[in-house]
C-alpha positions as CSV (number, residue, x, y, z in Angstrom):
1,M,163.1,25.0,105.0
2,L,161.8,22.1,107.0
3,V,160.1,19.2,105.2
4,V,159.3,15.6,106.0
5,L,161.4,12.5,105.2
6,F,159.7,9.3,106.1
7,G,157.7,11.4,108.5
8,L,160.9,12.9,110.0
9,S,161.6,16.6,109.8
10,L,165.1,17.4,108.3
11,Q,166.7,20.7,107.5
12,G,167.4,21.3,103.9
13,F,165.7,18.2,102.3
14,S,162.8,18.6,99.9
15,L,161.6,15.1,100.1
16,D,158.4,13.4,101.5
17,F,158.2,9.7,101.2
18,T,154.6,9.9,100.3
19,D,155.3,12.4,97.5
20,P,157.0,10.5,94.7
21,G,157.3,13.5,92.6
22,R,159.9,15.0,94.8
23,L,162.8,12.7,94.6
24,G,166.0,14.4,95.4
25,D,169.4,12.9,96.1
26,I,168.8,9.3,97.1
27,D,172.1,8.6,98.7
28,S,172.1,11.9,100.7
29,H,168.5,11.2,101.9
30,A,169.2,7.7,102.9
31,A,172.4,8.8,104.8
32,A,170.6,11.6,106.6
33,L,167.9,9.3,107.8
34,V,170.3,6.8,109.1
35,E,172.0,9.5,111.0
36,H,168.7,10.2,112.9
37,M,168.2,6.6,113.8
38,S,169.2,4.9,116.9
39,D,171.4,1.9,116.7
40,A,168.4,-0.5,117.2
41,Q,166.4,1.4,114.6
42,A,169.2,1.0,112.0
43,L,169.7,-2.7,112.9
44,A,165.9,-3.4,112.4
45,Q,166.3,-2.3,108.8
46,T,168.6,-5.3,108.2
47,F,166.0,-7.8,109.4
48,M,163.7,-9.7,107.0
49,L,161.5,-12.2,108.7
50,G,159.0,-14.9,107.7
51,W,156.1,-16.4,109.8
52,V,154.2,-19.7,109.7
53,G,150.7,-19.8,108.7
54,A,148.1,-18.0,106.3
55,T,147.6,-15.1,108.8
56,P,150.3,-13.1,110.4
57,S,151.3,-14.3,113.8
58,P,151.3,-11.9,116.9
59,L,155.0,-12.2,117.0
60,I,155.6,-10.9,113.5
61,L,153.3,-7.9,114.3
62,D,155.3,-7.3,117.4
63,W,158.5,-7.2,115.4
64,I,157.0,-4.7,113.0
65,R,155.2,-2.6,115.7
66,D,157.9,-2.6,118.3
67,R,161.1,-3.1,116.4
68,H,160.2,-1.6,113.1
69,I,162.0,-4.3,111.0
70,G,162.7,-3.5,107.3
71,G,161.2,-6.4,105.6
72,I,159.1,-9.6,105.6
73,K,159.4,-12.8,103.4
74,I,156.5,-14.5,102.0
75,F,156.8,-18.3,101.8
76,G,154.5,-21.0,100.3
77,W,152.8,-21.8,103.6
78,N,151.5,-18.1,103.6
79,T,150.0,-18.1,100.2
80,E,147.1,-20.7,99.3
81,D,144.6,-17.9,99.5
82,T,145.8,-14.9,97.5
83,T,143.0,-12.6,98.5
84,K,143.9,-13.3,102.2
85,L,147.6,-12.8,101.4
86,A,146.9,-9.4,100.0
87,E,145.0,-8.5,103.0
88,T,147.9,-9.7,105.2
89,V,150.5,-7.7,103.2
90,G,148.2,-4.6,103.5
91,A,147.8,-5.0,107.3
92,L,151.5,-5.5,107.9
93,Q,152.4,-2.4,105.7
94,A,149.9,-0.3,107.5
95,E,151.5,-1.3,110.8
96,A,155.0,-0.5,109.5
97,L,153.8,2.9,108.2
98,R,152.7,3.8,111.7
99,G,156.4,3.6,112.8
100,P,158.4,6.7,113.7
101,F,159.9,7.1,110.3
102,H,156.9,5.8,108.3
103,I,159.3,3.4,106.3
104,P,157.3,0.8,104.3
105,L,158.4,-2.8,104.3
106,L,160.4,-4.7,101.7
107,V,157.9,-7.5,100.9
108,A,159.8,-10.4,99.3
109,T,159.0,-13.9,97.9
110,D,160.5,-16.6,95.7
111,Q,158.5,-16.5,92.5
112,E,161.1,-17.8,90.0
113,G,158.6,-19.3,87.7
114,G,158.2,-23.0,86.8
115,W,159.1,-25.3,89.7
116,I,159.5,-22.6,92.4
117,R,156.4,-20.7,93.0
118,H,156.0,-19.7,96.5
119,V,153.0,-17.5,95.8
120,K,150.4,-20.0,94.8
121,G,146.6,-19.5,94.9
122,A,145.4,-17.8,91.8
123,T,148.9,-16.8,90.4
124,S,150.2,-18.2,87.0
125,E,151.9,-21.5,86.8
126,T,154.6,-20.8,84.3
127,P,156.9,-22.9,82.1
128,G,160.0,-21.7,84.0
129,N,163.7,-20.8,83.4
130,M,164.8,-23.9,81.6
131,A,161.9,-23.4,79.2
132,I,163.2,-19.9,78.6
133,G,166.5,-21.4,78.0
134,A,165.2,-23.8,75.5
135,S,163.4,-21.1,73.6
136,G,166.5,-19.1,73.6
137,R,164.9,-15.8,73.3
138,P,165.7,-12.9,75.6
139,M,162.2,-11.4,75.1
140,D,160.7,-14.5,76.6
141,A,162.9,-13.9,79.7
142,Y,161.9,-10.3,79.8
143,W,158.1,-11.0,79.5
144,S,158.3,-13.9,82.0
145,G,159.8,-11.5,84.5
146,Y,157.3,-8.8,83.7
147,Y,154.2,-10.9,83.9
148,I,155.4,-12.6,87.0
149,G,156.2,-9.3,88.5
150,R,152.9,-7.8,87.6
151,E,151.1,-10.6,89.5
152,L,153.2,-9.9,92.6
153,A,152.6,-6.2,92.4
154,V,148.8,-6.8,92.5
155,L,149.6,-8.5,96.0
156,G,151.7,-5.8,97.3
157,I,154.9,-7.9,97.0
158,N,157.6,-5.5,95.9
159,M,160.7,-7.7,95.9
160,N,161.3,-11.1,94.1
161,F,164.2,-13.4,94.8
162,A,164.7,-14.0,91.1
163,P,166.1,-14.5,88.5
164,T,168.0,-17.6,89.4
165,V,171.2,-17.4,87.5
166,D,173.0,-20.5,88.6
167,V,174.7,-22.2,85.7
168,Y,173.5,-25.8,85.2
169,T,176.8,-27.4,85.6
170,N,176.1,-30.5,87.7
171,R,173.6,-32.7,85.9
172,D,172.8,-34.4,89.2
173,S,171.6,-31.4,90.9
174,V,168.3,-31.9,92.6
175,I,168.1,-28.4,93.9
176,I,168.8,-26.4,90.8
177,G,167.8,-28.4,87.8
178,P,165.1,-26.7,85.8
179,R,165.5,-23.5,87.9
180,A,168.6,-22.9,85.7
181,F,168.3,-21.2,82.3
182,G,171.0,-23.6,81.0
183,A,174.6,-24.6,81.0
184,D,176.0,-21.7,79.0
185,P,177.2,-19.0,81.4
186,A,176.9,-16.2,78.8
187,R,173.4,-17.2,77.8
188,V,172.4,-17.5,81.4
189,G,173.6,-13.9,81.9
190,I,171.8,-12.6,78.9
191,L,168.4,-14.3,79.9
192,G,168.8,-13.3,83.6
193,T,169.5,-9.7,82.5
194,A,166.3,-9.7,80.4
195,F,164.2,-11.4,83.3
196,M,165.6,-8.6,85.7
197,K,164.6,-5.8,83.4
198,G,161.1,-7.3,83.0
199,Q,160.9,-7.4,86.8
200,H,161.9,-3.8,87.1
201,A,159.4,-2.8,84.4
202,A,156.7,-4.2,86.6
203,G,158.0,-2.2,89.6
204,I,159.7,-5.4,91.4
205,I,163.1,-5.3,92.9
206,A,164.9,-8.2,91.3
207,T,167.3,-10.4,93.2
208,A,169.9,-12.7,91.4
209,K,170.7,-15.9,93.2
210,H,172.5,-17.9,94.6
211,Y,175.8,-16.0,94.6
212,P,178.4,-17.0,93.5
213,G,176.6,-20.1,92.0
214,H,174.8,-23.2,93.1
215,G,174.9,-25.1,89.9
216,D,178.0,-27.3,90.4
217,T,176.8,-29.4,93.3
218,N,174.2,-32.1,93.7
219,L,173.8,-31.2,97.4
220,D,171.0,-29.1,98.9
221,S,172.4,-26.2,101.0
222,H,169.1,-26.2,103.1
223,G,170.5,-29.3,104.9
224,V,174.3,-29.3,104.5
225,L,177.0,-27.0,103.4
226,P,178.0,-27.9,99.8
227,R,181.7,-27.8,98.9
228,I,182.3,-26.8,95.3
229,D,185.9,-27.6,94.2
230,A,186.2,-24.8,91.6
231,S,189.2,-22.5,91.3
232,F,188.7,-18.8,91.2
233,E,189.6,-19.0,87.5
234,Q,186.8,-21.4,86.9
235,L,184.3,-19.3,88.8
236,W,185.3,-16.2,86.9
237,E,184.7,-17.8,83.6
238,R,181.6,-19.8,84.5
239,E,179.5,-19.0,87.7
240,L,180.4,-15.3,87.8
241,I,179.7,-14.4,84.2
242,P,176.0,-13.9,84.9
243,Y,176.7,-11.6,87.8
244,R,179.4,-9.7,85.7
245,L,176.6,-9.1,83.1
246,L,173.8,-8.3,85.4
247,T,175.9,-5.9,87.5
248,K,176.7,-3.8,84.4
249,E,173.0,-3.6,83.7
250,G,172.0,-2.2,87.0
251,L,171.4,-5.3,89.3
252,T,169.4,-4.2,92.3
253,A,170.0,-7.1,94.6
254,V,172.0,-10.4,95.1
255,M,171.2,-13.4,97.4
256,S,174.3,-14.8,98.9
257,G,174.4,-18.6,99.0
258,H,175.4,-20.9,101.8
259,L,178.2,-22.5,99.7
260,A,181.9,-23.3,100.3
261,F,184.6,-22.8,97.7
262,P,187.8,-24.4,99.4
263,N,189.9,-23.6,96.4
264,T,189.4,-19.9,96.8
265,R,190.6,-17.2,99.2
266,A,187.3,-17.9,101.2
267,G,188.4,-21.5,102.1
268,L,185.6,-23.4,103.9
269,T,183.8,-20.1,105.0
270,P,180.4,-20.1,103.3
271,A,180.1,-17.4,100.6
272,S,177.2,-15.8,102.6
273,L,179.7,-15.3,105.5
274,S,182.7,-14.5,103.5
275,S,183.9,-10.8,103.2
276,W,186.1,-11.8,100.4
277,F,183.3,-13.1,98.3
278,L,180.9,-10.2,99.2
279,Q,183.0,-7.1,99.6
280,D,186.2,-7.8,97.8
281,L,184.8,-9.7,94.8
282,L,181.2,-8.7,94.4
283,R,181.4,-5.0,95.4
284,G,185.2,-4.4,94.7
285,T,186.0,-6.3,91.6
286,L,182.5,-6.6,90.0
287,G,181.4,-3.2,91.0
288,F,178.1,-4.2,92.5
289,K,176.1,-1.2,94.0
290,G,172.9,-2.8,95.1
291,I,172.0,-4.7,98.4
292,I,173.0,-8.1,99.4
293,I,170.6,-10.5,101.2
294,T,171.4,-13.8,103.0
295,D,169.7,-17.0,101.9
296,D,167.6,-18.2,104.9
297,L,170.0,-18.2,107.9
298,M,167.9,-21.0,109.5
299,M,169.2,-23.3,106.9
300,N,171.6,-25.8,108.5
301,S,174.3,-25.0,106.2
302,A,174.7,-21.5,107.7
303,T,174.3,-22.2,111.3
304,M,176.6,-25.2,111.3
305,S,179.5,-23.1,109.9
306,A,179.0,-20.3,112.4
307,G,178.3,-22.4,115.5
308,S,174.9,-20.6,116.3
309,L,172.2,-18.6,114.6
310,S,173.0,-15.3,116.5
311,Q,176.7,-15.8,115.4
312,A,175.8,-16.5,111.9
313,A,173.7,-13.3,111.8
314,K,176.6,-11.3,113.1
315,E,179.1,-12.8,110.7
316,A,176.7,-12.3,107.8
317,L,176.4,-8.6,108.5
318,L,180.2,-8.1,109.0
319,A,180.9,-10.0,105.7
320,G,178.8,-7.5,103.8
321,N,175.2,-8.6,103.7
322,D,172.9,-5.9,104.1
323,I,169.8,-7.9,105.1
324,I,169.7,-11.1,107.1
325,M,166.7,-13.3,106.2
326,L,165.1,-15.7,108.6
327,S,162.3,-18.0,107.5
328,K,160.6,-18.1,110.9
329,T,160.0,-15.3,113.4
330,P,162.3,-15.4,116.4
331,R,161.1,-14.6,119.9
332,L,161.2,-10.7,120.4
333,Y,164.2,-11.0,122.8
334,D,165.9,-13.8,121.1
335,P,169.8,-14.0,121.3
336,I,169.8,-13.0,117.6
337,W,168.5,-9.5,118.4
338,T,170.1,-9.0,121.8
339,R,173.6,-10.1,120.7
340,L,173.5,-7.8,117.6
341,V,172.3,-4.9,119.7
342,D,175.1,-5.5,122.2
343,A,177.6,-5.8,119.4
344,M,176.6,-2.5,118.0
345,D,177.1,-0.9,121.4
346,Q,180.5,-2.5,122.1
347,E,182.1,-2.9,118.6
348,P,182.6,0.3,116.6
349,R,183.4,-1.7,113.4
350,F,180.1,-3.7,113.6
351,R,178.1,-0.6,114.3
352,E,179.5,1.2,111.3
353,R,178.8,-1.9,109.0
354,V,175.2,-2.2,110.3
355,R,174.6,1.5,109.7
356,D,176.1,1.2,106.2
357,A,173.8,-1.7,105.6
358,A,170.8,0.3,106.7
359,R,171.7,3.1,104.5
360,R,171.8,0.7,101.5
361,V,168.4,-0.8,102.4
362,L,167.0,2.7,102.7
363,G,168.5,3.8,99.3
364,I,166.6,0.8,97.6
365,K,163.5,1.7,99.3
366,L,163.7,5.4,98.3
367,T,164.4,4.4,94.7
368,Y,161.9,1.6,94.2
369,L,159.0,2.0,96.8
370,R,157.5,5.3,95.6
371,G,156.6,6.9,92.3
372,E,154.1,6.0,89.7
373,Q,155.8,2.7,88.9
374,A,156.1,1.6,92.5
375,V,154.1,-1.4,93.9
376,P,151.3,-0.1,96.1
377,W,152.0,-0.3,99.8
378,I,148.4,-1.4,100.5
379,P,147.0,-3.8,97.8
380,D,143.8,-3.0,96.2
381,L,141.7,-6.1,97.0
382,K,139.3,-5.4,94.0
383,K,142.2,-6.0,91.6
384,V,143.1,-9.3,93.0
385,A,140.3,-11.4,91.5
386,S,140.4,-9.6,88.1
387,N,144.2,-9.6,87.7
388,L,145.2,-13.1,88.9
389,P,146.1,-14.9,86.8
390,D,147.2,-12.0,84.6
391,P,145.1,-12.2,81.5
392,E,147.9,-11.2,79.1
393,G,150.3,-13.4,81.0
394,T,148.2,-16.5,80.5
395,A,148.4,-16.2,76.7
396,F,152.1,-15.5,76.8
397,F,153.0,-18.4,79.0
398,L,151.1,-20.9,76.8
399,N,152.9,-19.7,73.8
400,L,156.2,-19.8,75.7
401,A,155.5,-23.4,76.6
402,A,154.9,-24.1,72.9
403,R,158.1,-22.3,71.7
404,S,160.2,-24.2,74.2
405,A,158.9,-27.7,73.7
406,T,161.8,-29.9,72.5
407,V,162.0,-33.1,70.6
408,V,164.9,-34.9,72.2
409,K,164.4,-38.3,70.4
410,G,162.6,-39.0,67.1
411,A,161.7,-36.6,64.3
412,M,158.7,-35.0,62.7
413,E,157.5,-36.6,59.4
414,T,156.5,-33.3,57.9
415,P,156.9,-29.6,58.9
416,V,153.9,-28.3,60.9
417,V,152.7,-24.7,61.4
418,Q,150.1,-24.0,64.0
419,E,149.8,-21.8,67.1
420,L,148.1,-22.4,70.4
421,S,146.7,-19.0,70.9
422,P,146.4,-15.7,68.9
423,G,149.8,-14.2,68.0
424,K,152.5,-14.5,65.5
425,P,152.7,-18.0,63.8
426,Q,155.7,-20.0,64.6
427,E,158.1,-21.1,62.0
428,P,157.8,-24.6,60.6
429,D,159.9,-27.3,62.1
430,K,162.9,-28.3,60.1
431,G,162.9,-31.9,61.5
432,R,164.9,-33.4,64.4
433,R,167.5,-36.3,64.4
434,G,166.3,-39.9,64.6
435,T,163.6,-41.9,63.0
436,A,160.4,-40.1,62.2
437,V,157.9,-40.7,65.1
438,F,155.8,-37.5,65.2
439,P,153.1,-36.8,64.6
440,L,151.6,-39.5,66.6
441,S,148.0,-39.4,65.8
442,P,145.5,-41.5,67.9
443,E,145.1,-43.8,64.8
444,K,148.8,-44.3,64.5
445,A,149.2,-44.8,68.2
446,G,146.6,-47.6,68.5
447,K,145.8,-48.5,72.1
448,V,147.4,-45.9,74.3
449,L,148.5,-46.2,78.0
450,L,149.3,-42.9,79.7
451,A,151.7,-43.5,82.7
452,G,152.6,-40.7,85.0
453,Q,152.1,-38.9,88.4
454,Y,150.5,-35.5,87.6
455,E,146.7,-34.9,87.2
456,D,147.1,-32.5,84.4
457,F,149.1,-35.0,82.5
458,F,146.2,-37.4,82.4
459,T,143.6,-34.7,81.9
460,V,145.4,-33.2,78.9
461,G,146.5,-36.7,77.6
462,K,143.0,-37.9,77.5
463,K,141.8,-35.0,75.4
464,A,144.8,-35.8,73.0
465,Y,144.0,-39.5,73.0
466,P,140.4,-39.9,74.0
467,E,140.6,-43.8,74.2
468,A,143.7,-43.9,76.2
469,S,143.8,-45.7,79.6
470,G,145.9,-44.4,82.5
471,Y,148.3,-45.6,85.0
472,W,149.4,-43.6,88.1
473,Y,152.7,-45.0,89.3
474,D,153.8,-44.7,92.9
475,P,157.5,-44.9,93.6
476,E,156.8,-46.0,97.3
477,E,154.7,-49.1,96.2
478,G,155.3,-52.1,94.0
479,T,154.3,-51.9,90.3
480,D,152.2,-53.8,88.0
481,L,152.9,-51.3,85.0
482,V,154.2,-54.0,82.7
483,Q,151.0,-56.0,82.9
484,Y,149.0,-52.8,81.8
485,A,151.7,-51.9,79.2
486,Q,151.5,-55.3,77.6
487,K,147.9,-54.5,76.6
488,A,148.7,-51.3,74.8
489,D,150.4,-50.5,71.6
490,T,151.9,-47.2,72.7
491,I,152.9,-46.1,76.2
492,I,153.2,-42.4,76.8
493,F,155.3,-42.1,79.9
494,C,155.7,-38.8,81.9
495,I,158.9,-38.5,83.9
496,A,160.0,-35.7,86.2
497,N,162.7,-37.2,88.4
498,A,164.9,-40.2,89.1
499,D,162.0,-41.9,90.9
500,G,160.3,-42.6,87.7
501,L,163.3,-44.3,86.0
502,P,162.8,-47.9,87.3
503,F,159.2,-47.8,86.1
504,L,160.3,-46.5,82.7
505,Q,163.2,-49.0,82.4
506,S,160.8,-51.8,83.1
507,L,159.1,-51.1,79.7
508,Q,162.4,-51.9,77.8
509,G,162.1,-55.1,75.7
510,L,158.4,-55.2,75.7
511,R,158.3,-54.5,71.9
512,K,155.9,-51.7,72.4
513,R,156.2,-48.1,71.2
514,V,157.4,-46.0,74.2
515,I,157.2,-42.3,74.1
516,V,158.6,-40.1,76.9
517,L,157.2,-36.8,77.9
518,S,159.8,-35.2,80.1
519,V,158.9,-32.5,82.5
520,L,161.4,-30.5,84.7
521,S,165.0,-31.3,83.7
522,P,165.3,-33.8,80.8
523,V,168.6,-35.1,82.1
524,H,167.1,-38.5,82.8
525,L,166.7,-39.0,79.1
526,D,170.4,-39.9,79.2
527,T,169.6,-43.2,80.6
528,V,167.0,-44.4,78.2
529,P,168.3,-44.1,74.6
530,W,166.2,-47.1,73.7
531,V,162.9,-45.2,73.8
532,D,161.2,-44.5,70.4
533,G,160.6,-40.9,71.0
534,A,161.0,-38.1,73.7
535,V,159.7,-34.6,74.0
536,A,160.9,-32.3,76.8
537,V,158.8,-29.6,78.4
538,Y,160.2,-27.9,81.5
539,S,157.4,-27.6,84.1
540,Y,154.4,-29.5,85.2
541,A,152.1,-26.5,84.6
542,R,149.1,-27.4,82.6
543,E,150.3,-25.2,79.7
544,S,153.4,-27.3,79.4
545,F,151.4,-30.5,79.1
546,I,149.2,-28.8,76.5
547,A,152.4,-27.9,74.6
548,G,153.9,-31.4,75.0
549,F,150.9,-33.3,73.7
550,S,150.3,-30.7,70.9
551,V,153.9,-31.6,69.7
552,L,153.1,-35.4,70.0
553,L,150.0,-34.9,67.9
554,G,151.9,-32.6,65.3
555,R,149.7,-29.5,66.0
556,I,152.6,-27.4,66.7
557,P,156.3,-27.4,65.7
558,P,158.8,-28.4,68.5
559,G,160.6,-25.0,68.6
560,G,162.8,-25.6,71.6
561,T,166.6,-26.6,71.8
562,L,168.0,-28.4,74.8
563,P,169.8,-25.7,76.9
564,F,172.5,-28.2,77.9
565,S,174.0,-31.2,76.2
566,L,173.1,-34.7,77.3
567,N,175.9,-37.1,77.9
568,E,174.5,-39.6,75.3
569,T,173.0,-38.8,72.0
570,P,169.9,-41.0,71.6
């Protein structure tokens, strides 16, 4: 019997990609399809490209129309208008489906939650991973992954580069920080697994990153190649624990990081270009069955190690990556493409590796891009306005922000019980260490000065303390903050990063009540044990500010616990 597989007639297969009810043997179908592909067609399935601008460039259309690439990557510069983004995704998928095998694209993005939110526009701003770590509830991770995934699905995005399962080992990290669930590897693995399952329930292909772990360095692999001096034994009992757990629970994809581990068998070769890390360890020892995707190969840390972008692409595929990801669109006859095509023609080992990668990519597509749960290839534009932000997700993320808010310094005078939105009431707060500071009513606070850098901080803060004055500090300019602070009884200072520390430190010794509202990672509270009180929330989403000020006022209990230990105990 002759039937159609991705539009191709094959003997003995009962599968049509457009018929999700006829599934068949995924591995056999993927292998059969690759057998009928030319080398160039197989290679194209390993390419995932981005483009610059809100609308697709002619060049990305050429790569889809003429080369039939396997995937596209959505970056923040593509996403301010979510309706236009949905139109773009639909147009690119329609072009891909006109190809000789009618294979839909993997459409990926970075929507981790919290700080990293590449798809902006009307999507939810969420409390983020560290807030989930502070709540400590796997169900918070599951529903975060689910609601984020459900929003992506409306836009036709079928793959998310999340969860981030880097362990928060280096407190000075400026690239991971609040993107981590916390410092305990087992908890990171449990929460990452729950997040992954929530993504899958929404029809999204989840991708754990940055393998084998980006948490033990304060360097940014976008610009340099971080060297992490951990032994294999340390990696096995720390960074690799989340991957060990997720792999056993059906992890679909892994992003390989541009990170060097000189005290392992990989030496100074980045993990993203190391067959030991990818094939021997990840596939062999850990038993990972999904697909492996490089972090952006246009990051300097990758190209510096290999010598050129085309060489990095070749080494990445040989090492075991199944998809090479590039943030920009290369020219159609760029050396990346021509060199890889030539290598397939001249090097049997490379040709076999590329065809194996294409088979794995097609297996993922056959599994996740069809059926009732699959993300629609062509988004329904009518659903964009009504489902973004997700109505159920909005209530959930507000409650997550409340559950995760953490009193780091000070204590509540009396237990409080209140909820921010309909749902199960929270348990009364049992009190925190330190002198009772909260609730801090407007009457108790006296004259309040709000000092910060976020519009929502001032908007929400003025509702909490209607008579408060505001001061927007600018790290690039001089400050007269002390002059304003001297006129206040209480200063509520919002800090997100090290740039705010000099301003906060300038308040020491004024004999004023100083309360800190920390957003993102609260690691900076280590350096200000003298403050009267401190509350940590973990993102600068409006919901997080609402939760933070609600704790200050005593309207809700601070339900969170720091997901890592501060070096000093205030």
